[in-house]
C-alpha positions as CSV (number, residue, x, y, z in Angstrom):
1,X,82.4,137.2,93.8
2,X,79.9,138.3,91.4
3,X,76.6,140.1,93.1
4,X,74.5,137.4,91.6
5,X,76.4,134.6,93.7
6,X,75.8,136.6,96.7
7,X,72.3,136.9,96.2
8,X,71.8,133.2,95.7
9,X,73.9,132.1,98.6
10,X,72.0,134.8,100.9
11,X,68.6,133.2,99.8
12,X,69.5,130.0,100.1
13,X,70.9,130.7,104.0
14,X,68.0,132.3,105.0
15,X,65.5,130.0,103.2
16,X,66.6,126.9,105.3
17,X,66.0,128.8,108.7
18,X,62.5,129.5,108.2
19,X,61.9,126.3,106.9
20,X,59.5,123.7,108.8
21,X,60.4,120.6,109.8
22,X,57.6,118.5,107.6
23,X,58.9,120.2,104.5
24,X,62.9,119.4,105.1
25,X,62.5,116.1,103.0
26,X,61.1,117.7,99.9
27,X,63.5,120.5,100.3
28,X,66.5,118.3,100.2
29,X,65.2,116.5,97.2
30,X,64.9,119.8,95.0
31,X,68.3,121.4,96.6
32,X,70.2,118.9,94.3
33,X,68.4,120.3,90.9
34,X,70.0,124.1,91.8
35,X,73.1,123.9,89.9
36,X,73.5,127.5,89.8
37,X,73.4,127.5,93.8
38,X,76.2,124.6,93.8
39,X,78.5,126.8,91.7
40,X,77.9,129.8,93.7
41,X,78.8,127.8,96.8
42,X,82.1,126.6,95.3
43,X,82.9,130.3,94.7
44,X,82.7,131.0,98.1
45,X,84.4,128.2,99.7
46,X,87.3,129.3,97.3
47,X,87.3,132.6,98.3
48,X,89.1,132.3,102.2
49,X,88.3,135.7,102.7
50,X,84.9,136.1,102.3
51,X,82.1,137.1,104.7
52,X,79.6,134.2,103.8
53,X,82.2,131.7,104.2
54,X,81.6,131.1,107.9
55,X,77.8,131.3,107.6
56,X,78.2,128.5,104.6
57,X,80.2,126.1,106.5
58,X,77.6,126.6,109.6
59,X,75.1,125.7,107.1
60,X,76.5,122.4,105.5
61,X,77.3,121.3,109.0
62,X,73.7,121.4,110.1
63,X,72.6,119.8,106.8
64,X,75.1,117.1,107.4
65,X,73.8,116.2,111.0
66,X,70.0,116.9,110.2
67,X,69.9,113.0,109.6
68,X,68.4,113.4,106.1
69,X,70.4,111.6,103.6
70,X,70.1,114.1,100.4
71,X,71.2,116.9,102.8
72,X,74.0,114.4,104.1
73,X,75.1,114.1,100.2
74,X,74.7,117.7,99.5
75,X,77.6,118.3,102.1
76,X,79.7,115.5,100.8
77,X,80.0,117.2,97.4
78,X,81.9,119.9,98.6
79,X,84.3,117.7,100.6
80,X,87.2,117.6,98.1
81,X,87.1,121.6,97.8
82,X,87.4,122.0,101.5
83,X,90.2,119.7,101.9
84,X,92.2,121.6,99.0
85,X,91.1,124.8,100.9
86,X,92.3,123.6,104.2
87,X,96.0,122.2,102.8
88,X,96.5,125.4,101.0
89,X,95.9,127.8,103.9
90,X,97.9,125.1,106.0
91,X,100.8,125.1,103.6
92,X,101.0,129.1,104.1
93,X,101.1,128.7,107.6
94,X,97.9,131.0,107.6
95,X,95.4,128.7,110.1
96,X,93.5,131.6,111.4
97,X,91.6,132.1,108.1
98,X,90.4,128.4,107.9
99,X,88.8,128.3,111.3
100,X,85.7,127.7,109.8
101,X,86.5,125.1,107.2
102,X,88.5,123.2,110.1
103,X,85.1,123.1,112.2
104,X,83.3,121.7,109.4
105,X,85.8,118.9,108.6
106,X,86.1,118.1,112.3
107,X,82.3,117.9,113.0
108,X,81.9,115.6,109.6
109,X,84.4,113.2,110.9
110,X,83.1,113.2,114.5
111,X,79.8,112.5,113.1
112,X,80.8,109.6,111.0
113,X,83.1,107.4,113.4
114,X,80.0,106.7,115.5
115,X,76.8,105.5,114.9
116,X,73.4,106.6,116.0
117,X,73.5,105.3,119.4
118,X,76.9,107.2,120.2
119,X,79.1,104.0,120.3
120,X,82.5,103.8,117.8
121,X,82.4,102.6,114.3
122,X,84.6,99.6,113.3
123,X,84.5,99.3,109.3
124,X,85.1,95.9,107.8
125,X,86.1,95.1,104.0
126,X,86.3,91.7,102.8
127,X,89.0,91.0,100.6
128,X,87.8,89.0,97.3
129,X,89.4,85.4,96.5
130,X,91.0,85.1,92.9
131,X,89.9,81.6,93.1
132,X,85.8,82.2,93.1
133,X,84.4,84.4,90.4
134,X,83.1,88.1,90.9
135,X,81.4,90.7,88.6
136,X,85.5,91.7,88.0
137,X,86.8,88.4,87.1
138,X,86.7,84.7,86.0
139,X,89.2,82.7,87.4
140,X,89.5,80.7,84.2
141,X,90.6,83.8,82.6
142,X,93.5,84.0,84.8
143,X,94.9,80.9,84.0
144,X,95.6,77.5,85.4
145,X,95.9,77.8,89.6
146,X,98.2,75.1,90.9
147,X,96.4,73.1,93.5
148,X,99.2,72.6,96.1
149,X,98.8,72.0,99.7
150,X,98.7,75.9,100.3
151,X,96.0,76.7,98.0
152,X,93.9,74.0,99.3
153,X,94.3,75.1,102.5
154,X,93.3,78.7,101.8
155,X,90.3,78.0,99.6
156,X,87.1,79.3,100.8
157,X,88.8,81.6,103.6
158,X,88.0,85.1,103.2
159,X,90.2,87.4,104.8
160,X,88.7,90.6,106.3
161,X,90.5,94.0,106.9
162,X,89.2,96.3,109.6
163,X,89.5,100.0,110.1
164,X,88.6,101.3,113.5
165,X,87.4,102.5,116.1
166,X,88.7,106.1,115.1
167,X,89.4,108.4,117.9
168,X,87.4,111.7,118.5
169,X,89.4,114.6,117.5
170,X,89.3,118.4,118.9
171,X,91.5,120.3,116.6
172,X,93.5,119.4,113.4
173,X,97.3,119.2,113.9
174,X,100.3,117.8,111.7
175,X,100.2,114.4,113.7
176,X,96.4,113.9,112.8
177,X,95.6,115.7,110.0
178,X,96.0,113.1,107.5
179,X,94.4,111.1,109.3
180,X,91.4,113.0,109.5
181,X,91.1,113.9,105.8
182,X,92.0,110.1,104.7
183,X,88.9,109.0,106.7
184,X,86.6,111.8,105.2
185,X,87.8,110.9,101.6
186,X,86.9,107.3,102.4
187,X,83.3,108.6,103.3
188,X,83.5,110.9,100.1
189,X,84.2,107.7,98.1
190,X,81.7,105.9,99.6
191,X,79.3,108.0,98.3
192,X,80.7,108.5,94.6
193,X,77.6,107.2,92.7
194,X,75.5,110.0,94.2
195,X,78.3,112.8,93.6
196,X,77.5,115.2,90.4
197,X,79.9,116.1,87.7
198,X,81.0,119.2,89.0
199,X,81.9,117.4,92.4
200,X,84.2,114.5,90.3
201,X,85.9,117.7,88.3
202,X,86.8,119.5,91.8
203,X,88.0,116.1,93.3
204,X,90.3,115.4,89.9
205,X,91.4,119.1,90.2
206,X,92.7,119.3,93.5
207,X,94.3,116.1,93.4
208,X,96.6,117.3,90.9
209,X,97.1,120.5,93.0
210,X,97.6,118.4,95.9
211,X,100.5,116.2,94.4
212,X,102.1,119.1,92.2
213,X,102.5,122.3,94.2
214,X,106.0,123.4,94.9
215,X,107.6,120.5,92.1
216,X,108.8,121.2,88.6
217,X,105.4,119.8,86.9
218,X,103.4,122.7,88.5
219,X,104.9,125.2,85.7
220,X,104.2,122.6,83.3
221,X,100.1,122.5,84.6
222,X,100.2,126.3,84.9
223,X,99.1,126.5,88.1
224,X,99.2,129.9,90.3
225,X,98.4,130.5,93.9
226,X,100.3,128.3,96.2
227,X,103.7,127.5,95.4
228,X,104.5,125.6,98.8
229,X,104.8,121.3,98.7
230,X,101.9,120.0,100.2
231,X,102.8,117.0,102.4
232,X,100.4,113.8,101.7
233,X,100.5,110.4,103.2
234,X,100.5,106.9,101.4
235,X,96.8,106.2,102.6
236,X,95.5,109.9,101.6
237,X,96.9,109.1,97.8
238,X,95.5,105.4,98.3
239,X,91.9,107.3,98.5
240,X,92.4,109.8,95.9
241,X,93.0,107.2,93.2
242,X,90.0,105.6,94.1
243,X,87.8,108.7,93.6
244,X,89.7,109.1,90.1
245,X,89.2,105.8,89.0
246,X,85.7,106.2,89.4
247,X,85.6,109.8,86.9
248,X,87.7,107.9,84.4
249,X,84.2,106.1,83.7
250,X,81.9,108.8,84.4
251,X,82.3,111.2,82.3
252,X,85.3,113.0,83.3
253,X,88.3,111.1,81.3
254,X,90.5,114.0,80.3
255,X,90.8,115.5,83.9
256,X,90.8,111.8,85.6
257,X,93.8,110.8,83.2
258,X,95.8,114.2,84.2
259,X,95.2,113.8,87.7
260,X,96.3,109.8,88.0
261,X,99.6,111.3,85.8
262,X,100.0,113.5,88.7
263,X,99.3,111.4,91.8
264,X,101.9,108.6,89.8
265,X,104.2,111.7,89.4
266,X,104.3,112.5,93.4
267,X,104.2,108.6,94.2
268,X,107.2,108.0,92.7
269,X,109.2,111.3,94.3
270,X,107.9,110.0,97.6
271,X,108.5,106.0,96.8
272,X,105.1,105.1,98.1
273,X,104.5,101.5,97.3
274,X,100.6,101.4,97.9
275,X,99.8,104.2,95.5
276,X,102.4,103.2,93.0
277,X,100.8,99.7,92.6
278,X,97.2,101.1,92.9
279,X,98.0,103.8,89.9
280,X,99.7,101.6,87.5
281,X,97.4,99.0,88.0
282,X,95.0,101.6,87.1
283,X,97.0,102.9,84.0
284,X,97.5,99.0,82.8
285,X,93.6,98.5,82.7
286,X,92.6,101.4,81.0
287,X,91.4,101.0,77.3
288,X,93.9,102.0,74.9
289,X,92.5,105.3,72.8
290,X,89.2,105.2,73.9
291,X,86.8,107.8,75.7
292,X,88.7,110.4,73.8
293,X,85.8,113.2,75.0
294,X,85.5,113.8,78.8
295,X,81.6,115.0,78.3
296,X,80.4,111.6,76.9
297,X,78.2,110.6,79.8
298,X,78.6,107.5,81.9
299,X,81.0,104.6,81.4
300,X,80.8,100.9,82.2
301,X,83.3,98.5,82.5
302,X,83.3,95.4,80.7
303,X,83.1,92.5,82.7
304,X,82.5,88.4,81.7
305,X,79.3,87.3,83.3
306,X,79.2,83.6,84.4
307,X,76.9,81.7,82.4
308,X,74.1,80.1,83.9
309,X,74.5,76.7,81.9
310,X,77.2,74.2,82.9
311,X,80.6,74.8,81.9
312,X,81.5,70.8,81.9
313,X,82.4,69.1,78.8
314,X,80.9,66.0,77.7
315,X,84.2,64.5,77.1
316,X,85.3,65.6,80.6
317,X,86.5,62.3,82.9
318,X,84.6,62.4,85.9
319,X,83.7,59.8,88.5
320,X,80.4,58.8,86.3
321,X,81.8,58.5,83.4
322,X,84.5,56.1,84.6
323,X,82.0,54.1,86.0
324,X,79.6,54.0,82.6
325,X,82.9,53.0,81.0
326,X,83.3,49.9,83.5
327,X,79.8,48.7,83.1
328,X,80.4,49.0,79.3
329,X,83.6,47.0,79.9
330,X,81.9,44.1,81.9
331,X,78.9,43.8,79.5
332,X,80.6,43.4,76.3
333,X,81.1,39.5,76.3
334,X,77.8,38.9,77.3
335,X,76.3,41.0,74.6
336,X,78.7,40.1,71.9
337,X,77.1,36.7,70.8
338,X,73.3,38.5,70.6
339,X,74.9,41.3,68.2
340,X,76.4,39.0,65.6
341,X,73.4,37.7,64.6
342,X,72.5,41.1,63.3
343,X,74.7,41.0,59.7
344,X,77.5,43.0,59.3
345,X,78.5,45.7,61.8
346,X,81.5,47.0,64.1
347,X,82.2,45.3,66.9
348,X,84.1,47.7,69.6
349,X,86.8,45.5,71.5
350,X,88.8,45.9,74.8
351,X,91.8,43.9,75.5
352,X,94.0,43.5,78.1
353,X,96.7,43.2,75.4
354,X,96.1,47.1,75.3
355,X,95.7,46.3,71.3
356,X,92.1,48.1,70.1
357,X,90.6,47.7,66.3
358,X,87.4,47.0,64.7
359,X,86.4,43.7,63.1
360,X,83.4,42.9,60.7
361,X,81.3,40.1,61.9
362,X,80.3,37.6,59.7
363,X,78.7,34.4,60.0
364,X,80.6,31.4,61.9
365,X,84.1,33.7,61.4
366,X,82.5,36.2,63.6
367,X,80.6,34.2,66.2
368,X,84.2,32.1,66.9
369,X,86.1,34.9,67.7
370,X,83.3,36.3,69.7
371,X,83.4,32.8,71.9
372,X,87.0,32.9,72.0
373,X,87.1,36.4,73.2
374,X,84.6,35.5,76.2
375,X,86.9,32.5,76.7
376,X,90.1,34.3,76.6
377,X,88.5,37.1,79.3
378,X,87.3,34.9,81.6
379,X,90.1,32.4,81.7
380,X,92.3,35.7,82.4
381,X,89.8,36.8,85.1
382,X,89.8,33.4,86.9
383,X,93.4,33.0,86.6
384,X,93.8,36.4,88.3
385,X,91.3,35.6,91.2
386,X,93.5,32.9,92.6
387,X,96.6,34.8,94.3
388,X,98.4,31.2,94.7
389,X,98.5,30.2,91.3
390,X,99.8,33.2,90.0
391,X,103.1,31.9,89.4
392,X,101.8,28.8,87.5
393,X,99.6,31.1,85.4
394,X,101.8,33.6,83.8
395,X,103.1,31.1,81.0
396,X,99.3,30.4,80.3
397,X,98.9,34.1,80.1
398,X,101.4,34.7,78.2
399,X,100.4,31.7,75.7
400,X,97.1,33.2,75.2
401,X,98.4,36.8,74.4
402,X,100.3,35.2,72.0
403,X,97.5,33.4,70.1
404,X,95.3,36.5,70.4
405,X,98.1,38.5,68.8
406,X,98.7,35.9,65.7
407,X,94.7,35.9,65.8
408,X,94.6,39.6,65.2
409,X,97.4,39.7,62.6
410,X,95.6,37.5,60.7
411,X,92.5,39.2,60.2
412,X,94.2,42.2,59.7
413,X,96.2,40.9,56.8
414,X,94.6,38.4,55.1
415,X,91.0,38.3,56.5
416,X,91.9,34.7,57.9
417,X,92.5,33.5,61.2
418,X,96.2,31.8,61.3
419,X,97.8,29.4,63.5
């Protein structure tokens, strides 16, 4: 480590110790802009034998438990690098040199699993329903969803997934190691939008290293240092993919693509279904041939926004349209006599014989036809209202239908009514 880095870190360590409590808020606001200090702290963490590692870890823990939001996020940005250093030392079975890093990780974990009153936290997450629109999808774009009895019974119900309460840990062992690291990575992902670019780069790099160390792909990536395999859990890989997916659209396209390929490679070797499903879903959703440069800044995901105007078509069959159609049908015979006095016009016709047509009213001929229509409809209605005369009225209805048919044939052929 360079002398410049050592000087910056030592000044940072002494500055916070002498800082009055009233100036902590302004100090925390200005701390995120010190990029040279952040780079120097990364170099300290990457050297497990450094003398500054222990006071740096102690200072980062003091930041985290201070209660100041800006100081908490400042510590969170180093979590991926701290995890990698701890896992690398654990794989080499040199746990003595990682005591301060382990203590920092355990301290952050024990602070996050309880609330301000000291009670255990229970995290909840509501799984979105595909039948309801969101900022990520529109139900209409998915396709037709069958309205089965099971689908209707589940409509409007929300499924909630709970995490916790988590037990307190005094030390990291092979059994609880990835339970603690997975929860810490979940806390890191919850603050992804506040993480700087150097933290996202560190996340993608350590994901690649964890997944390929000890496997043939390590030679392709040309990773040096550790050659032992690092065991990982399925839940931990899913959390890694969550951060990688965010890095895709926030300026780290190349590193995120490489990290996702390595996580998918490891998931295939381990036969883990959850990371396989998430990684393939991310890979299928990525735009083809876009975002060639990793330095183009923040990206956005194109989504379909539900319009404020109604999507109901004017020709849609609704209860109101059916009701209006019935009213027009009953009003048609009554208004036909008055309408024929206006001269030549088109008379719409609704017939019980299911034969529709358009006729031009002209003088007495159209008036006679209208009167016949009224008598015909009234005769059918009167016949149908009395159930006792149904059997006797059948020949009469058939005769009226045949007469009506002959009238329409005569009009369509020669323009005259033929009997």
